[in-house]
C-alpha positions as CSV (number, residue, x, y, z in Angstrom):
1,X,-18.5,-4.2,-14.2
2,X,-16.7,-7.3,-12.8
3,X,-15.4,-8.2,-16.3
4,X,-13.5,-4.9,-16.3
5,X,-12.2,-5.3,-12.8
6,X,-9.1,-7.2,-14.0
7,X,-7.7,-4.1,-15.7
8,X,-8.4,-1.7,-12.9
9,X,-5.1,-2.2,-11.1
10,X,-3.5,-0.8,-14.2
11,X,-6.0,1.9,-15.2
12,X,-6.6,3.4,-11.7
13,X,-3.0,4.2,-10.8
14,X,-2.4,5.4,-14.4
15,X,-5.3,7.9,-14.1
16,X,-4.1,9.0,-10.7
17,X,-0.6,9.4,-11.9
18,X,-1.7,11.6,-14.8
19,X,-3.8,13.8,-12.5
20,X,-1.0,14.1,-10.0
21,X,1.8,14.8,-12.5
22,X,-0.4,17.5,-14.2
23,X,-0.7,19.3,-10.9
24,X,2.9,18.9,-9.8
25,X,2.9,22.4,-8.2
26,X,-0.5,22.1,-6.7
27,X,-1.6,21.8,-3.1
28,X,0.3,19.2,-1.2
29,X,-2.8,18.2,0.7
30,X,-4.6,17.5,-2.5
31,X,-1.8,15.2,-3.8
32,X,-1.7,13.4,-0.5
33,X,-5.5,12.8,-0.4
34,X,-5.5,11.6,-4.0
35,X,-2.5,9.3,-3.5
36,X,-4.1,7.8,-0.3
37,X,-7.5,7.4,-1.8
38,X,-6.1,5.7,-4.9
39,X,-3.9,3.4,-3.0
40,X,-6.7,2.3,-0.6
41,X,-9.0,1.9,-3.6
42,X,-6.4,-0.3,-5.2
43,X,-6.3,-2.4,-2.0
44,X,-10.0,-2.9,-2.2
45,X,-9.8,-3.9,-5.9
46,X,-7.1,-6.4,-5.1
47,X,-9.2,-7.9,-2.4
48,X,-12.1,-8.4,-4.9
49,X,-9.7,-9.9,-7.5
50,X,-8.2,-12.2,-4.8
51,X,-11.7,-13.4,-4.0
52,X,-12.5,-13.9,-7.7
53,X,-9.3,-15.9,-8.3
54,X,-9.8,-18.0,-5.2
55,X,-12.6,-19.9,-6.9
56,X,-9.9,-21.5,-9.1
57,X,-11.2,-20.1,-12.5
58,X,-8.8,-18.3,-14.8
59,X,-10.1,-15.1,-16.3
60,X,-8.6,-12.9,-19.1
61,X,-9.3,-9.4,-20.4
62,X,-8.8,-8.8,-24.1
63,X,-8.0,-5.1,-24.7
64,X,-10.0,-3.6,-27.5
65,X,-11.7,-7.0,-27.9
66,X,-8.8,-8.3,-29.8
67,X,-8.8,-12.0,-28.9
68,X,-5.7,-14.0,-28.0
69,X,-3.2,-15.0,-29.3
70,X,-3.1,-11.8,-31.4
71,X,-4.5,-9.2,-29.0
72,X,-3.1,-7.9,-25.7
73,X,-4.5,-9.8,-22.8
74,X,-4.5,-9.4,-19.0
75,X,-4.8,-12.7,-17.2
76,X,-6.0,-13.3,-13.6
77,X,-5.2,-16.4,-11.8
78,X,-4.4,-17.2,-8.2
79,X,-0.8,-16.2,-8.5
80,X,-1.3,-12.8,-10.2
81,X,-4.1,-12.0,-7.7
82,X,-1.9,-12.8,-4.7
83,X,1.0,-10.7,-6.1
84,X,-1.3,-7.7,-6.7
85,X,-2.8,-8.0,-3.2
86,X,0.7,-8.1,-1.6
87,X,1.8,-5.1,-3.6
88,X,-1.3,-3.1,-2.5
89,X,-0.7,-3.9,1.2
90,X,2.9,-2.8,0.8
91,X,1.9,0.4,-1.1
92,X,-0.5,1.4,1.6
93,X,2.2,1.3,4.3
94,X,4.7,3.1,2.1
95,X,2.3,5.9,1.1
96,X,1.1,6.4,4.7
97,X,4.7,6.8,5.8
98,X,5.4,9.2,3.0
99,X,2.6,11.5,4.1
100,X,4.7,12.2,7.2
101,X,6.8,14.6,5.2
102,X,9.0,12.5,2.9
103,X,6.7,13.2,-0.1
104,X,7.6,16.9,0.2
105,X,11.4,16.4,0.0
106,X,11.2,16.4,-3.8
107,X,8.7,16.9,-6.6
108,X,6.2,14.5,-8.1
109,X,6.4,11.8,-5.4
110,X,2.8,10.7,-5.5
111,X,2.5,10.8,-9.2
112,X,5.6,8.7,-9.7
113,X,4.5,6.3,-6.9
114,X,1.3,5.6,-8.7
115,X,3.1,5.2,-12.0
116,X,5.3,2.6,-10.5
117,X,2.3,0.8,-9.1
118,X,0.8,0.7,-12.5
119,X,4.0,-0.9,-13.9
120,X,4.2,-3.5,-11.1
121,X,0.5,-4.5,-11.4
122,X,0.8,-4.7,-15.2
123,X,3.8,-7.0,-15.0
124,X,1.8,-9.3,-12.7
125,X,-1.3,-9.3,-14.9
126,X,0.0,-9.4,-18.5
127,X,-0.2,-12.6,-20.5
128,X,2.1,-11.4,-23.2
129,X,5.9,-11.4,-23.2
130,X,6.4,-8.1,-25.0
131,X,4.0,-6.4,-22.7
132,X,5.9,-7.8,-19.7
133,X,8.9,-5.9,-21.2
134,X,6.7,-2.8,-21.5
135,X,5.5,-2.9,-17.9
136,X,9.1,-3.6,-16.7
137,X,10.1,-0.3,-18.5
138,X,7.2,1.6,-16.9
139,X,8.0,0.6,-13.4
140,X,11.8,1.1,-14.0
141,X,11.3,4.6,-15.4
142,X,9.3,5.5,-12.3
143,X,11.8,3.9,-10.0
144,X,14.7,5.8,-11.5
145,X,13.0,9.1,-10.5
146,X,11.9,7.8,-7.1
147,X,15.3,6.6,-6.2
148,X,16.7,10.2,-6.4
149,X,13.7,11.7,-4.7
150,X,15.1,14.3,-2.3
151,X,18.5,14.4,-3.9
152,X,21.9,13.6,-2.4
153,X,25.2,12.3,-3.7
154,X,24.7,8.8,-2.5
155,X,21.3,8.5,-4.1
156,X,22.5,9.9,-7.4
157,X,25.4,7.5,-7.5
158,X,23.2,4.5,-6.7
159,X,20.6,5.6,-9.3
160,X,23.2,5.8,-12.0
161,X,24.4,2.2,-11.3
162,X,20.8,1.0,-11.0
163,X,19.8,2.7,-14.3
164,X,22.8,1.5,-16.3
165,X,22.4,-2.1,-15.2
166,X,18.6,-2.2,-15.8
167,X,19.0,-0.6,-19.3
168,X,21.5,-3.4,-20.1
169,X,18.9,-5.8,-18.8
170,X,16.2,-4.2,-21.0
171,X,18.4,-4.6,-24.1
172,X,18.8,-8.3,-23.3
173,X,15.1,-8.7,-22.7
174,X,14.4,-7.4,-26.2
175,X,16.9,-9.8,-27.7
176,X,15.3,-12.7,-25.8
177,X,11.8,-11.7,-26.9
178,X,13.0,-11.4,-30.5
179,X,14.6,-14.9,-30.5
180,X,11.5,-16.5,-28.9
181,X,9.2,-14.7,-31.4
182,X,11.3,-15.8,-34.3
183,X,11.2,-19.4,-33.2
184,X,7.6,-19.7,-32.2
185,X,5.8,-16.9,-34.1
186,X,3.9,-15.6,-31.1
187,X,4.3,-13.4,-28.0
188,X,1.3,-14.6,-26.1
189,X,2.7,-16.8,-23.3
190,X,-0.1,-19.4,-23.4
191,X,0.2,-19.6,-27.2
192,X,4.0,-19.8,-26.9
193,X,3.7,-22.7,-24.5
194,X,1.7,-24.6,-27.1
195,X,4.2,-23.7,-29.8
196,X,7.2,-24.9,-27.8
197,X,5.5,-28.2,-27.2
198,X,5.3,-28.7,-31.0
199,X,8.6,-27.1,-31.9
200,X,10.8,-28.8,-34.6
201,X,14.2,-29.8,-33.4
202,X,16.0,-27.3,-35.7
203,X,14.4,-24.4,-33.8
204,X,15.0,-25.6,-30.3
205,X,18.5,-24.1,-30.1
206,X,17.0,-20.6,-30.7
207,X,14.4,-21.1,-28.0
208,X,17.0,-22.3,-25.5
209,X,19.1,-19.2,-26.2
210,X,16.1,-16.9,-25.8
211,X,15.1,-18.7,-22.6
212,X,18.5,-18.4,-21.0
213,X,18.7,-14.7,-21.9
214,X,15.4,-14.2,-20.2
215,X,16.8,-16.0,-17.2
216,X,19.7,-13.5,-17.1
217,X,17.1,-10.6,-17.3
218,X,14.9,-12.0,-14.6
219,X,17.9,-12.9,-12.4
220,X,19.0,-9.3,-12.7
221,X,15.6,-8.1,-11.5
222,X,15.5,-10.6,-8.7
223,X,19.2,-9.8,-7.7
224,X,20.5,-13.3,-7.9
225,X,24.2,-14.1,-7.7
226,X,26.3,-12.7,-9.5
227,X,23.8,-10.0,-10.5
228,X,23.0,-8.8,-7.0
229,X,25.7,-6.2,-6.4
230,X,23.5,-3.2,-7.5
231,X,20.9,-3.9,-4.8
232,X,22.4,-3.2,-1.4
233,X,23.6,0.3,-2.0
234,X,20.5,1.2,-4.1
235,X,18.0,0.1,-1.5
236,X,20.0,1.5,1.4
237,X,20.2,5.0,-0.2
238,X,16.6,5.2,-1.4
239,X,14.1,7.3,0.4
240,X,12.3,5.2,3.1
241,X,8.9,4.9,1.4
242,X,10.6,4.1,-1.9
243,X,12.8,1.5,-0.3
244,X,9.7,-0.1,1.2
245,X,8.0,-0.3,-2.1
246,X,11.2,-1.7,-3.6
247,X,10.8,-4.7,-1.3
248,X,8.4,-6.1,-4.0
249,X,10.7,-5.3,-6.9
250,X,12.9,-8.3,-6.5
251,X,9.8,-10.4,-6.2
252,X,8.8,-9.4,-9.7
253,X,11.9,-11.2,-11.0
254,X,10.9,-14.3,-8.9
255,X,7.3,-14.0,-10.3
256,X,8.6,-13.8,-13.8
257,X,10.7,-16.9,-13.5
258,X,7.8,-18.8,-12.0
259,X,5.3,-17.6,-14.7
260,X,7.5,-18.0,-17.8
261,X,9.3,-21.2,-17.0
262,X,6.4,-23.1,-15.4
263,X,4.0,-22.1,-18.2
264,X,6.2,-22.1,-21.3
265,X,8.8,-24.7,-20.2
266,X,6.6,-26.9,-18.1
267,X,5.7,-30.6,-18.5
268,X,4.4,-30.1,-22.0
269,X,7.7,-28.7,-23.3
270,X,9.3,-32.1,-23.8
271,X,13.1,-31.8,-24.1
272,X,12.9,-28.1,-23.2
273,X,11.2,-28.8,-19.8
274,X,12.7,-27.1,-16.7
275,X,15.5,-25.3,-18.6
276,X,16.1,-23.0,-15.6
277,X,16.1,-25.5,-12.8
278,X,19.8,-26.3,-12.4
279,X,20.9,-22.7,-13.0
280,X,18.4,-21.2,-10.5
281,X,19.1,-23.9,-7.8
282,X,22.9,-23.4,-7.6
283,X,22.8,-19.6,-8.0
284,X,20.1,-19.4,-5.3
285,X,22.3,-21.3,-2.9
286,X,25.2,-19.0,-3.8
287,X,23.0,-15.9,-3.2
288,X,22.1,-17.3,0.3
289,X,25.8,-17.7,1.2
290,X,26.9,-14.3,0.0
291,X,23.9,-12.5,1.5
292,X,24.6,-14.1,4.9
293,X,28.2,-12.7,4.8
294,X,26.8,-9.3,3.8
295,X,24.4,-9.3,6.7
296,X,27.3,-9.8,9.1
297,X,29.4,-7.2,7.5
298,X,26.8,-4.4,7.3
299,X,27.6,-1.4,9.5
300,X,24.5,0.5,8.7
301,X,20.9,-0.5,9.6
302,X,19.5,0.3,6.1
303,X,22.3,-1.7,4.5
304,X,21.6,-4.6,6.9
305,X,17.9,-4.6,5.8
306,X,19.0,-4.5,2.2
307,X,21.1,-7.6,2.7
308,X,18.2,-9.2,4.4
309,X,16.2,-8.6,1.2
310,X,19.0,-10.6,-0.6
311,X,18.6,-13.4,2.0
312,X,14.9,-13.6,1.0
313,X,15.8,-13.6,-2.7
314,X,18.1,-16.6,-2.2
315,X,15.5,-18.4,-0.1
316,X,12.7,-17.8,-2.7
317,X,14.8,-18.8,-5.7
318,X,15.9,-22.0,-3.9
319,X,12.2,-22.8,-3.7
320,X,12.0,-22.2,-7.4
321,X,15.0,-24.4,-8.1
322,X,13.3,-27.3,-6.2
323,X,10.6,-27.3,-8.8
324,X,7.8,-29.0,-6.9
325,X,4.3,-27.9,-5.9
326,X,5.2,-28.1,-2.2
327,X,8.2,-25.8,-2.8
328,X,6.1,-23.3,-4.8
329,X,3.5,-23.2,-2.0
330,X,6.2,-22.6,0.6
331,X,8.0,-19.9,-1.3
332,X,4.7,-18.0,-1.9
333,X,3.9,-18.1,1.8
334,X,7.4,-16.9,2.5
335,X,7.1,-14.2,-0.2
336,X,4.1,-12.6,1.4
337,X,5.9,-12.5,4.8
338,X,9.3,-11.2,3.6
339,X,7.9,-8.5,1.3
340,X,5.8,-6.9,4.0
341,X,8.3,-7.3,6.9
342,X,11.4,-6.0,5.0
343,X,9.3,-3.1,3.7
344,X,8.4,-2.3,7.3
345,X,12.0,-2.6,8.4
346,X,13.1,0.0,5.9
347,X,10.6,2.4,7.3
348,X,11.6,1.6,10.9
349,X,15.2,2.1,10.1
350,X,14.5,5.7,9.0
351,X,12.4,6.4,12.2
352,X,15.3,5.2,14.3
353,X,17.9,7.1,12.3
354,X,15.8,10.3,12.5
355,X,16.0,10.3,16.3
356,X,19.7,9.5,16.6
357,X,21.0,12.8,15.2
358,X,24.3,12.7,13.3
359,X,24.8,9.0,14.0
360,X,21.7,8.3,11.8
361,X,21.3,4.6,10.9
362,X,25.0,3.9,11.2
363,X,25.7,1.1,13.8
364,X,27.8,3.3,16.1
365,X,27.3,4.8,19.5
366,X,24.9,7.7,19.4
367,X,22.0,9.0,21.3
368,X,19.2,6.7,22.3
369,X,16.0,7.3,20.2
370,X,13.5,9.4,22.1
371,X,10.7,6.8,21.6
372,X,13.1,4.0,22.4
373,X,10.5,1.6,24.0
374,X,8.0,1.7,21.1
375,X,10.8,1.6,18.5
376,X,12.6,-1.1,20.3
377,X,9.5,-3.3,20.5
378,X,8.9,-2.8,16.8
379,X,12.5,-3.7,16.1
380,X,12.3,-6.9,18.1
381,X,9.1,-8.0,16.3
382,X,10.6,-7.1,12.8
383,X,13.9,-8.7,13.6
384,X,12.4,-12.0,14.9
385,X,10.1,-12.1,11.9
386,X,12.8,-11.5,9.3
387,X,15.2,-13.9,10.9
388,X,12.6,-16.7,10.8
389,X,12.2,-17.2,14.6
390,X,9.1,-18.8,15.9
391,X,6.3,-18.1,16.6
392,X,6.2,-15.4,13.9
393,X,5.4,-15.9,10.2
394,X,9.0,-16.3,8.9
395,X,9.3,-19.6,10.7
396,X,6.2,-21.0,8.9
397,X,7.5,-20.2,5.5
398,X,11.0,-21.6,6.2
399,X,9.6,-24.8,7.5
400,X,7.4,-25.2,4.5
401,X,10.4,-24.7,2.2
402,X,12.7,-27.0,4.2
403,X,10.2,-29.8,4.1
404,X,9.6,-29.5,0.4
405,X,13.1,-30.5,-0.8
406,X,14.2,-34.1,-1.5
407,X,17.1,-35.6,0.4
408,X,19.8,-34.3,-1.9
409,X,18.4,-30.8,-1.9
410,X,18.0,-30.7,1.9
411,X,21.7,-31.6,2.2
412,X,22.6,-28.2,0.7
413,X,19.6,-26.1,1.5
414,X,19.1,-26.7,5.2
415,X,22.6,-25.7,6.4
416,X,22.6,-22.6,4.2
417,X,19.1,-21.5,5.2
418,X,19.7,-22.1,8.9
419,X,23.2,-20.6,8.7
420,X,21.9,-17.3,7.1
421,X,19.1,-17.3,9.7
422,X,21.8,-17.4,12.4
423,X,23.8,-14.7,10.7
424,X,20.6,-12.5,10.7
425,X,20.0,-13.2,14.4
426,X,23.6,-12.2,15.3
427,X,23.6,-9.1,13.1
428,X,20.2,-7.9,14.3
429,X,21.1,-8.5,18.0
430,X,24.3,-6.5,17.5
431,X,22.4,-3.7,15.8
432,X,19.7,-3.6,18.5
433,X,22.2,-3.5,21.3
434,X,24.1,-0.7,19.6
435,X,21.0,1.3,18.8
436,X,19.2,1.0,22.1
437,X,21.7,-0.1,24.8
438,X,25.2,1.1,24.0
439,X,24.1,4.6,23.3
440,X,23.7,7.7,25.5
441,X,20.3,8.9,26.6
442,X,19.1,12.3,25.4
443,X,16.0,14.3,25.5
444,X,16.6,15.6,22.1
445,X,15.1,14.0,19.0
446,X,13.1,15.0,16.0
447,X,9.4,14.2,16.6
448,X,8.0,11.3,14.6
449,X,4.8,11.8,12.6
450,X,1.6,9.8,13.3
451,X,1.8,9.0,9.5
452,X,5.2,7.3,10.0
453,X,4.0,5.3,13.0
454,X,0.9,4.2,11.0
455,X,2.8,3.1,7.9
456,X,5.5,1.2,9.8
457,X,3.0,-0.4,12.1
458,X,0.8,-1.4,9.2
459,X,3.6,-3.4,7.6
460,X,5.2,-4.9,10.7
461,X,1.8,-6.0,12.0
462,X,1.6,-8.3,9.0
463,X,3.9,-10.9,10.6
464,X,1.7,-11.7,13.7
465,X,-1.4,-11.4,11.5
466,X,0.0,-14.0,9.1
467,X,0.4,-16.4,12.0
468,X,-3.3,-16.0,12.8
469,X,-4.1,-16.5,9.1
470,X,-1.5,-19.2,8.5
471,X,-4.1,-21.9,7.7
472,X,-6.1,-20.0,5.1
473,X,-3.0,-18.5,3.5
474,X,-1.2,-21.9,3.3
475,X,-4.4,-23.4,1.8
476,X,-4.4,-20.6,-0.8
477,X,-0.7,-21.0,-1.7
478,X,-1.1,-24.8,-2.0
479,X,-4.0,-24.2,-4.5
480,X,-1.9,-21.6,-6.3
481,X,1.0,-24.0,-6.6
482,X,-1.3,-26.7,-8.0
483,X,-2.7,-24.2,-10.6
484,X,0.8,-23.0,-11.5
485,X,2.3,-26.4,-12.0
486,X,-0.6,-27.6,-14.2
487,X,-0.6,-25.2,-17.2
488,X,-3.4,-26.9,-19.1
489,X,-6.3,-24.9,-17.5
490,X,-4.4,-21.7,-18.3
491,X,-4.0,-22.8,-22.0
492,X,-7.7,-23.7,-22.3
493,X,-8.9,-20.5,-20.6
494,X,-6.8,-18.1,-22.7
495,X,-6.8,-19.8,-26.0
496,X,-10.1,-21.7,-26.2
497,X,-12.6,-19.5,-24.2
498,X,-13.8,-16.0,-24.6
499,X,-16.2,-15.7,-21.7
500,X,-14.4,-12.9,-19.9
501,X,-13.4,-10.8,-22.9
502,X,-15.0,-7.3,-22.7
C-alpha cells in the first residue's frame, strides 16, 4: 500500500473531481461533505509522504510498471513532499471558507477545486518534463473556470487576460520541450540531466535555447518582472477561496525553476551549469522593487494582498538567484510562511469587505466591521507576519535569506528586501487605520459564517505555529536544500533502482 501512496495526491482529487462534476446539480451538502473529506484525506496523505521523505530516501512510482527513462514516473523527495503538504494545508483553509456560501455562487466549485489540486500535486510529483506541461495544463484549465466562479465583469476581464497569457506560455513550453527532447533524446528529467552532462558541443546551443524558453515559461507562472502584470488584477478579482488557493500558484513556477535548473543544469552540466542564475537574480530584484511600489499604490485591500504576493515572489526568486544551499533552505522556509499567510489574508480581506457594505475592500471611509475586534486582531497578526516583523515567522525566513548571500549579493538584496518590508508596513498600517479607525460605527453588517472564521483562522494561525516549529522546519529545509543541490542520489534512485516501482 505504501508503494502506491506516492500517486494518491493525484488519484484521490481526480476521483473526487469526477464524482463531483458528474453530480453538478446534486445536493449542495453532499458536494461540501465530499469536498471536505477529500481535502482532509489529502492532508493526511501529505503528512505520511512528508514523513516518508524525511528519512532522506528518494522514491519513484512507475505508472503501468514502465520503468524510467521510458515510462512516466512520479518522484518523491523532500522538496516535492514539502510542496504537497503546504498545498494541502492551504486547500483545507480555502475549502472550509468556501463552505460558508462562496461555493454556491456558481456551479461546479468543489469539482473544479479538486481538479486544480490534482494538477498542482501532479506538477510537484512528476519526474518528466512533458508531464509537467500536462499537469500545468490541468491546473490552468481548472483555474480558468474557478477565476470566473460567481461571474462579474471584473472577473471575466481578468480571466481573459490570464487565459491568453497562459496559453501563450503553454505554446512556449511545448517549443522548449521539443528543443530539449531533440537535443537530448529524452523527457525524463533525471535522464536529461545525464544527457546534458555528456552533450556534444554542437548541440549545446539548442539546449541553451530550450532552457531559456523554459525560464520564460516558469517566470510567467511565478510572475517575475516583466511577466508579472497579469497577477494583481487576476488575484484581486478572484473569489476569496480561489484567490487563497492561487497563493500557491506562483510557487509552482518557483518550484519548477528549482527542480529543473538544479537537477538538469546543476554541477554535472559543465559549461551549461547555472544557466538561469544571472537572469533570475536581477529580475528578482526588479520584481521586489516594482512590487514595493505596487504595495504603496494599492487602494484596495485585495489588490494590496496581491502585490504582497508579488513581494514574496521577488524574495523567493532572489533566493533562487543566490544559488547556494543556505539560500534554498531560507527560501523554502519563507515559502511555507508566505503561501499560508497570504492565502489567509485573501480570505480575511473578503470577511472585512463583506461587513463594510458598499465600501467593500476599497481603502476609503466606510462603516466599521461589526466584528471589528476579532477581525482587527487577525489583521494585525496577518499584517505583521506578511511584512516580516518579529516575532512572527516572516522574520525567520527573511533573516535566513539575508544571511545566505555573499557580500556583493547583500549589497543589492538587503536594501530592497528591507525597503519592501517598510513599504508593506506603511501600506498595511494605512489600510488598517482606514478600515478600523477612520470609519463610522454601525450596527449593520452581514453575518459571517463559522466556516469563514475557521478557514481564515486555520491559515493565519500558521505564522505563530511556524515560530513554535521553527527549529524542526529549518532542519527539514536545510536537509531539503542539501538533497536538491546534490542531484546524484536522484539520478541513482530514478535511473538505477526499481525498488519502489509498483
